[in-house]
C-alpha positions in Angstrom: 68.6 117.0 117.1 70.8 114.6 115.0 68.0 114.1 112.5 67.6 117.8 112.1 71.4 118.2 111.4 71.3 115.3 108.9 68.4 116.9 107.0 70.0 120.3 106.9 72.6 122.0 104.8 75.0 121.6 107.8 75.4 117.9 106.8 77.3 118.9 103.7 78.9 122.0 105.2 80.6 119.8 107.9 82.1 117.5 105.2 85.7 118.1 104.3 86.7 116.3 101.0 90.4 116.4 102.0 90.6 112.8 103.2 93.0 110.9 105.4 92.3 107.5 106.9 93.9 108.7 110.1 92.6 112.3 110.2 93.1 114.3 113.3 89.7 114.9 114.9 90.8 118.1 116.6 91.3 120.3 113.5 89.7 120.8 110.1 92.7 120.1 107.8 91.7 116.6 106.9 88.7 114.4 107.6 87.6 110.8 107.4 84.0 109.3 107.6 84.1 108.7 111.4 85.3 112.2 112.1 82.5 113.6 109.9 80.0 111.5 112.0 81.6 112.9 115.2 81.3 116.5 113.9 77.6 115.9 113.1 76.9 114.4 116.5 78.7 117.3 118.4 76.9 119.8 116.1 73.6 118.2 117.2 74.5 118.1 120.9 75.4 121.7 121.0 72.9 122.8 118.4 75.6 124.8 116.5 77.0 125.1 113.0 80.2 126.8 114.4 83.0 124.5 113.4 85.4 126.2 115.9 82.9 125.4 118.7 82.4 121.9 117.5 86.2 121.2 117.4 86.7 122.9 120.8 84.1 120.7 122.4 85.6 117.6 120.7 89.0 118.5 122.1 87.6 119.0 125.6 85.4 115.9 125.8 86.2 113.4 123.1 88.9 110.7 123.7 90.4 109.7 120.3 92.0 106.4 119.4 95.8 106.5 119.4 97.2 105.2 116.1 99.8 102.6 117.1 101.8 102.4 113.8 105.5 102.9 113.7 106.9 106.0 112.0 108.5 104.0 109.1 105.1 102.4 108.1 103.4 105.8 108.3 106.1 107.5 106.3 106.0 104.8 103.5 102.3 104.5 103.6 101.9 108.3 103.0 104.4 108.1 100.1 102.5 105.4 98.3 98.9 106.0 99.3 97.3 109.5 99.2 94.7 108.4 101.8 97.3 108.1 104.5 98.4 111.5 105.6 99.7 112.8 108.9 100.2 116.5 108.0 97.3 117.4 110.3 99.0 115.8 113.4 101.6 117.1 115.7 103.0 114.2 117.8 101.4 110.8 118.1 98.6 110.4 115.5 95.1 110.0 116.9 91.8 109.5 115.1 88.1 108.8 115.5 86.7 105.2 115.4 83.2 103.9 115.8 84.3 102.5 119.2 85.6 105.9 120.4 82.3 107.5 119.3 80.4 104.8 121.3 82.5 105.4 124.4 82.0 109.2 124.1 78.3 108.9 123.8 78.1 106.4 126.7 80.4 108.5 128.9 78.1 111.5 128.6 74.8 109.6 128.8 74.0 110.3 125.2 73.5 106.5 124.4 71.7 103.9 126.4 73.3 101.0 124.6 76.1 100.4 122.2 75.8 97.4 119.9 78.8 95.9 118.2 78.5 93.7 115.2 81.3 91.1 114.9 81.8 88.3 112.3 80.7 84.9 113.4 83.8 83.0 114.2 
């Protein structure tokens, strides 16, 4: 199913060029690369191109990463870097990471194994 989504126009349709490194995965205001991947995966799982359904299922089943950065750093980061935006959040910022996608897939038996590549120390 995922390969079908990747080869279809839906791949581009689910991409939002309005970027934030800490985009909220539960709305369509901003997006980052990992949120785009999550959207593609959920579209494939539910065999849908309905972004409202995709976001509703993400909100129901996906557990995002809480962004543990103090307000002052976020405030100044957003002032000096366009890629740091929190306008799509209400409350504590959360986002998608490859780790949270892996946990999501594992929790719902959509992955048999998660491989993590780390630098050789």
